[in-house]
C-alpha positions in Angstrom: 0.3 23.5 -7.4 -1.0 20.9 -4.7 -2.8 23.6 -3.2 -4.9 24.3 -6.2 -5.6 20.7 -6.4 -6.8 20.6 -3.1 -8.9 23.9 -3.5 -10.8 22.4 -6.4 -11.4 19.1 -4.7 -12.8 21.0 -1.7 -15.2 23.2 -3.8 -16.3 20.5 -6.5 -16.2 17.0 -4.6 -19.5 16.5 -2.6 -19.1 15.5 1.2 -21.2 12.2 0.0 -18.5 11.5 -2.5 -15.7 12.2 -0.1 -17.5 9.6 2.4 -17.8 7.1 -0.3 -13.9 7.3 -1.1 -13.1 7.4 2.4 -14.8 4.1 2.9 -12.7 2.3 0.5 -9.9 0.2 1.2 -6.6 1.8 1.3 -5.0 -0.5 -1.0 -6.1 -3.1 -3.7 -3.9 -5.8 -4.9 -4.9 -6.7 -8.3 -3.4 -9.4 -10.8 -3.8 -9.1 -14.5 -6.4 -11.7 -15.9 -4.1 -13.9 -18.1 -0.7 -15.8 -18.3 1.8 -13.5 -16.3 4.8 -15.1 -17.5 3.9 -14.9 -21.1 3.0 -11.1 -20.6 6.1 -10.4 -18.7 8.0 -12.3 -21.4 6.5 -10.2 -24.3 7.2 -6.9 -22.2 10.8 -8.1 -21.9 10.9 -9.0 -25.6 9.5 -5.2 -26.6 11.1 -2.0 -26.1 8.9 -1.3 -22.7 10.9 -0.9 -19.5 11.7 -4.0 -17.9 10.6 -2.0 -14.8 7.1 -3.0 -15.7 7.6 -6.8 -16.4 9.2 -6.7 -12.8 6.0 -4.8 -11.4 3.9 -7.6 -12.8 6.1 -10.5 -11.9 6.4 -9.3 -8.0 2.7 -7.7 -7.7 4.2 -4.5 -7.2 6.6 -5.2 -4.6 10.3 -4.2 -5.0 12.3 -7.2 -6.5 15.1 -8.6 -4.4 18.6 -7.0 -5.3 20.0 -9.1 -8.1 16.8 -10.5 -9.7 14.1 -9.2 -12.3 15.2 -6.8 -15.2 17.6 -7.6 -18.1 
């Protein structure tokens, strides 16, 4: 399947677009605008997986063993 995606990209994405994308930073670290503690508490109290709350709490970095989650 990846070869189809690659072929489509090569056919449909212009050289200029590829250059602009290549100029972007490899990684962007974003934090939610708001109270992260309140957001993660709401996630933990809902039926959503705790992994998402952990992701927000750690900024997307793996939590140390034995922390985070319920």
